[in-house]
C-alpha positions in Angstrom: 9.8 7.5 -3.0 10.6 10.2 -5.8 9.0 12.5 -8.4 9.8 11.9 -12.1 10.2 14.6 -14.8 6.7 13.7 -15.9 5.3 14.5 -12.6 4.3 10.6 -12.0 5.6 9.2 -8.6 7.7 6.1 -8.1 7.5 4.3 -4.8 10.1 1.7 -4.4 9.2 -1.1 -1.9 12.2 -2.7 0.0 12.0 -6.1 -0.8 11.9 -9.0 1.4 14.3 -11.9 0.1 11.5 -14.1 -1.0 8.2 -13.6 -2.6 5.4 -16.1 -2.0 2.5 -15.8 -4.1 0.2 -17.7 -1.8 0.3 -19.6 1.5 0.4 -22.8 -0.7 3.9 -22.0 -2.2 6.4 -24.5 -1.0 9.4 -22.7 -2.4 9.5 -19.0 -2.6 11.1 -17.0 -5.5 13.7 -14.1 -5.2 12.0 -10.8 -5.7 14.5 -8.3 -7.6 12.2 -5.3 -7.6 8.7 -4.2 -6.2 7.5 -0.6 -6.9 4.2 1.3 -7.2 3.9 4.1 -9.7 1.4 7.0 -9.5 0.5 8.1 -12.9 -0.8 11.5 -14.1 -2.8 9.9 -16.8 -3.4 13.1 -18.6 -5.1 11.2 -21.3 -7.8 10.0 -19.3 -11.2 11.4 -20.6 -13.0 10.5 -17.3 -10.9 12.2 -15.0 -9.0 9.0 -13.7 -5.3 8.2 -12.5 -3.9 4.9 -12.6 -1.8 3.3 -9.8 0.2 0.5 -10.9 2.4 -2.1 -8.9 5.2 -3.9 -10.6 7.0 -6.7 -9.1 9.7 -8.2 -10.8 11.2 -11.9 -9.9 14.3 -13.2 -10.6 13.1 -16.1 -12.7 12.1 -13.3 -15.3 8.3 -13.3 -14.2 6.6 -9.9 -14.0 3.5 -9.3 -11.7 1.4 -6.2 -12.2 -1.5 -5.1 -10.5 -3.5 -2.1 -11.3 -6.0 0.4 -9.6 -7.7 3.6 -11.1 -9.1 6.3 -9.0 -11.3 9.4 -9.5 -10.6 11.0 -6.1 -7.2 12.7 -7.3 -8.5 14.9 -10.2 -11.7 15.5 -8.2 -9.5 16.8 -5.1 -11.5 14.9 -2.6 -10.7 11.7 -0.7 -7.7 9.5 -0.2 -7.3 6.4 -2.1 -5.4 3.4 -0.8 -2.1 2.3 -2.4 -1.2 -0.6 -0.3 -0.8 -1.8 3.3 2.0 -3.6 5.0 3.1 -5.8 7.8 6.9 -5.6 7.9 9.1 -8.7 8.7 12.0 -8.3 11.1 13.9 -5.1 9.9 17.0 -6.0 11.4 18.0 -8.1 8.4 20.5 -6.8 6.2 18.2 -6.4 3.4 16.5 -3.5 5.1 19.6 -1.5 5.7 19.3 2.2 4.1 21.4 2.6 0.9 23.9 5.5 1.2 21.8 7.5 -1.5 20.8 10.9 -0.2 17.2 10.5 0.9 14.8 12.1 3.7 14.5 9.6 6.6 11.2 9.6 8.5 11.6 8.9 12.2 9.0 6.2 13.3 10.2 5.9 17.0 11.9 3.4 18.8 11.6 -0.1 17.3 12.2 -3.6 18.9 11.8 -6.4 16.4 11.7 -9.0 19.3 8.9 -7.3 20.9 7.1 -5.2 18.2 5.9 -5.4 14.4 5.5 -2.1 12.1 2.5 -1.9 10.1 1.2 0.9 7.9 -0.9 2.0 5.1 0.0 4.3 2.2 -2.8 6.5 0.7 -2.6 9.0 -2.4 -4.7 12.2 -2.9 -4.4 15.6 -4.5 -2.2 17.9 -2.5 -5.1 20.0 -1.9 -6.5 17.1 0.4 -5.1 17.2 3.8 -5.0 14.5 6.5 -5.5 15.2 10.2 -5.3 12.8 13.1 -8.7 12.2 14.3 -9.5 13.0 17.8 -8.9 10.4 20.4 -6.4 8.6 18.0 -3.3 9.3 19.7 -2.0 5.6 18.6 -1.9 6.9 15.0 1.2 8.1 13.6 1.2 9.6 10.1 3.3 11.6 7.6 2.2 13.6 4.5 4.5 14.1 1.8 3.6 16.4 -1.1 4.5 16.4 -4.8 3.6 18.6 -7.7 0.5 16.4 -8.6 0.2 14.0 -5.6 0.2 13.7 -2.2 1.2 10.4 -0.3 0.2 9.8 3.2 1.5 7.1 5.5 -0.3 5.8 8.5 1.6 3.8 10.9 1.6 1.9 14.2 3.8 -0.4 16.1 1.8 -3.5 17.4 3.2 -5.5 20.2 3.9 -8.8 18.5 7.5 -10.1 17.5 8.1 -9.2 14.1 7.7 -12.0 11.8 10.1 -13.7 9.3 7.7 -13.0 6.5 6.0 -9.8 6.1 2.7 -9.4 3.9 2.0 -6.7 1.3 -1.6 -6.0 0.3 -2.1 -3.7 -2.7 -5.4 -2.2 -3.7 -6.9 -3.1 -6.9 -9.5 -2.5 -9.5 -10.9 -4.6 -12.4 -12.0 -3.7 -15.9 -15.9 -3.4 -16.2 -16.1 -6.1 -19.0 -14.4 -8.5 -16.5 -18.0 -8.8 -14.5 -20.4 -9.1 -17.4 -23.4 -8.2 -15.3 -22.2 -10.3 -12.4 -24.5 -10.3 -9.5 -21.9 -9.0 -7.2 -20.7 -6.1 -9.3 -20.0 -2.7 -7.5 -18.8 0.5 -8.9 -16.0 0.7 -6.4 -14.5 -2.8 -8.0 -13.9 -0.8 -11.3 -13.0 2.5 -10.0 -11.9 3.6 -6.6 -13.6 6.5 -5.1 -11.3 6.6 -2.3 -12.5 7.7 1.2 -12.5 10.5 3.8 -10.2 10.7 6.9 -12.7 8.7 8.9 -13.2 6.0 6.0 -9.3 5.5 5.6 -8.6 5.3 9.3 -11.1 2.5 9.5 -9.4 0.8 6.4 -6.1 1.1 8.3 -7.7 -0.4 11.4 -9.2 -3.2 9.4 -5.8 -4.1 8.1 -4.1 -3.8 11.6 -6.8 -6.4 12.9 -6.0 -8.8 10.0 -2.2 -8.5 10.3 -2.7 -9.2 14.1 -4.8 -12.2 13.2 -2.1 -13.4 10.9 0.5 -13.1 13.7 -1.6 -15.1 16.3 -2.5 -17.9 13.7 -6.1 -17.0 13.3 -5.7 -16.4 9.7 -3.4 -16.7 6.8 -2.7 -13.6 4.6 -1.1 -13.7 1.2 0.2 -10.9 -1.1 -2.6 -11.1 -3.3 -4.6 -7.8 -4.1 -7.6 -7.4 -1.6 -10.0 -4.7 -0.5 -11.4 -3.7 -3.8 -14.9 -3.1 -2.7 -13.8 -1.3 0.6 -14.9 2.2 -0.6 
């Protein structure tokens, strides 16, 4: 994760060896890059910021997911970026590079017994995260940049790390996509974000979904979801 000269922030996601677009895929495609970019969006007349996911596959396909939010410029709330259930991180592809970087200690981790799950959120640097009372099970780290602050909430759950992880980005859609549809809601086109209580609930929801996936009660894919959570 680093800040560009423009003030935009890039979050590079360590790629698993294969990308499976859905549970129906029989053959995975190798992922060459997966990143999220937080844009200052200075030209926005509505006070919005754009969050973009760019996933590049070695077959030349590029998959993009977009989210727009108004909470950063309003200096209120946290907007989700993505949630992730990590696969077994003892694989070679997860060994950190030798580039200079700040490491965040997450505690002891045993992939035979545990799985790392986390959610990333973006806010204005003026918006601070504090651990809610009676939530000693939550770990968090807030990293500030010039125009953004990125908060990561994580925990280790007591299930063996899977061979395949799941990454669920947040997404919004253009208003014209709905055309007066019955189920249209403003949060589908602009993310309002949520306060500490709300994003903690959001994280807990994803932890529950990941556990259901690990125990076979549901099957998750890497498609965008959670659009109407806030």
